N, C-alpha and C positions, 0 to 999 in steps of 0.2 A: 255411119248411121243416118237414116233418113227418118223424118217425122212421119209417124202414121196418122191416119185419118182419125178424126174424133170418134170415140167409140160409144159414147152416150152423153146425155145431158142430165145433170143431177140437179134436182130441185128440192131434195130434202136432206137436212143436216144428219138424218139417221142413216144415210147411205155408208156402207162399210168403208168406202174410200175416204169420205169425209171424216168418219170417226177415227180411222187410222192417222189421218193427218193431224187431227186435233190431239191425239195421244202422243204423236212424235213431237209436237210442239212443246207439250208439258213434261214429258218424261225423258230425262237424259239417259236413263238406264236402257229404254227402248231404242233410242237412237244408236246407242253403242251395240246393243244385242243385234240389231238389224242392219247395221252399217248404213243407216238412212239419215238424212237430215233435210230440213226445209229452207228453201231460200225464196224471198219475196222480191219482185220488182225485176223489170227488164234488164236493168244494169247489172244488178247483182247476179241474175241468172246467167247473164252473158259472160261475167267474169268467171263464174264457176265453170262453165263449158270451156271457156279458153284455158282454164287451168287443168283440164283433162277429166273433170267429173262428168259423169252421166246422169241425165235426167231420167228417171223411171217413169214419173208421171208429171205432166205439165197441165195445171188447172188454169182456165181462163174464163173471165167473165166480160163479154162483149159490152154490156151495158156500163161497165166500169172502165172501158177503154182496153180491155184485154185483147191483144192480137198476138197469137202464137207463131206468126210467120217468122221465119228466120231462126227460130230456136229448135234445136233438135232434142227429140224426146222419144222414149219407147212407146208412149201412149199419151195422147191429149184428150183432155175431158173438159167439156163446157159446164159451167155451173151458174145457177141463177144468182141475181143480186143478193138475195137474202142469205143464200148459202155462202157466197163469197165474203160477205160481212161477217159472217160467223167464223170463217177460216182465217181471214187476214188479221194479222197482228197489229199492223199499222195502216194508216192512210196513205194514199199517194204511191201506190205500188203497181200502178197501171193495170190493175185487173189480172195480174199474173202471179202464180205461185208454183213452185216445183218441189217435188220430192226427189232429191238427188241421192245417188249411190256414193258412199265413201266413208272412211273413217279417219280420225286424226293421225297425221303422220308423226313418225319418230325422228330421231337425230340421223338414222341411217338413210333417210329419205333427202337430207340436205346435201347439197353440193356447193362448196365455198370457192370462189375464184380468188384471184390475187388481191392482197390487202383488203379483205372482207370487213365490212362493218355489220356487226351483229348486235341486235337488241335483245337483252335478256331481262325477263321480269319473274320475280319471285313473290309468291304470295299475293299476287294482284289478281283478285278473283271477279270483281265487278265487271259485268259485260261492257258497261259503258266505257270504263277506263281502258280495258283491253282493246275495244274497237277503236277508241282514240289513238292509242298507241300504234296500232297496225296502220291507220291512216297517215300518221307521222312517219312511220317507217317507209311506206311506199313513197311519200313525198320527198324523203330524203334519199331514197335509192338504196335502202339498207339490203344487205345481202341475205339476211334472215332475221327471223324474231324466234327466239326460244322462250317458251313459257314453262316456268318451273313451279308447278303446283298440282298435286294430285286430284284436287277438286275441280280444276278447270275443265269446262266442256267447251271445246274450240267451236263446236257447231250449235251452241246455244242461239236460238233465233235473235235474240236481243244483241248478241255479240255480232253477228252477221249484220244486223240492221245498223248497228252503232258504227261499224267499220265501213259501211257504204260498199261492202264487197271486197274491202282490201285484204280481208283473210284469205281470198284467193289470189290476189296478185302479188303478195310478198311470201316467199318460202317460210313457212311456219312449221315448228315442231314442238311436241310436249315431251318433257323429260324431267327426271328428278335433278335436284341442284347438284348432287355429287356426281351423277353421270354426265351433266352438261358442262361442269367445271373441268372434269378430265377430258372430255371430248374437245373442248377449246384448247386446253394445254397441248394435247396431242398434235394439234394443227398449228401450233406456235401463235395462236391469237392471243394478243395482250388483253388481260382483263382488268377493267376499270370499274369500281364499285362506287356508287353514289352513296355517301354517308357523311355525317357531320364530324365524327371523331377522327383524329389523326389523318386529316385530309388536307388536299391542296385545291386552290380554285381551278374549276374545270377548264378555264381557257389558258391556264398555264401548263396544261398537260398534253403531250403530243398524241395525236389520234390519227396520224397519217398512215401508220402501218396497219396490219391487221389488228382490229380493235373490237372488243365486245364490252359494251356499256351495260351495267347490271343495276337495276333499280328495283327496290323492294316496296312493300306496302307502306302507307303512312302510319298505320297502327303499330306494325311490328319491325319494320325495317328489314335488314338483311340477316340472314343466318350466318352463323360462324364459318359455314362451309364456304361461303363466298368471300367473307372478310379474310380468311386464311389463304384463299386461293388467289387473291387480288395482286396484281402486280403495281397497282397504284390506287390510292383512295381519293375521290374527287368530290367536290362540294359546290353548290350554287350558293352565292352570298345571299343571305337572308337580312335585309336591312330594316325591316319593321319588327313587330312584336311576335309575329308567327315563326316557328322554327322549321316549318316544313311546306313543301308544295304538293299539289295532286300529282300522283305518280305519272299520269299522262302528260302533265305540263312538264315535269322535270325530264321525262323521256324526250319530249319534243326539243327542249333546249339543248340537251346534250347531243342528240343526234345532229342537230343543225350546226353546233360547234364543230363536229367531225366534218361535215360538209363544207363549212367556211375553211377549215385547214386544208382540206383536199383540193380546194378550188383556187 
């Protein structure tokens, strides 16, 4: 695919293309219905394109530094600074936004290699937490991230933003907990659940073979599905008065313990 020439210059926020983008930004139901989502910033758009997603529309604002060169899209549209300010969710996106084609992948889309390292999140809905975990998973070279929660919108603009595009650099799938646990068992992946009860210190637990680390939300912890499916229960020592860590912090600690053991 080659990028087409700019088809128009938009200077009104009432333009249908702008109104559609704003609706996509706000409505997860519309994103799912149309299999479209929004990505802001050259780095993030680049990661999405490298992952195989296609840009339906690329918006750029030259006055905000927007330069569409090198980014493939079906259509490019120039917008005025006022319209770009209305469209952009955050600052520092280099004057570039894209409407991408794609929908959230499932377990059937994942391919695990030998001795995979998989991060599983259950009930962690906050985009900031999910984005931080995806960044840690990318840094740790994780084989995949599985998100188990029916409310999760993988292409929420805030999640994409907080992940700095890692949602496109790490294989990710959404699935139910029972489905994910069975899928891991079928592939011989050892399941380690992070929990306080009946657990061992995480650094005393082997993680060199195929391993899935399962972390739940601070509020509710893990469901019985994972507790019963677990091959081992692990915990991070808490030496102060608090009895839990933020889910993204816990995930990072456990992922990098696996990295330490494997190197």
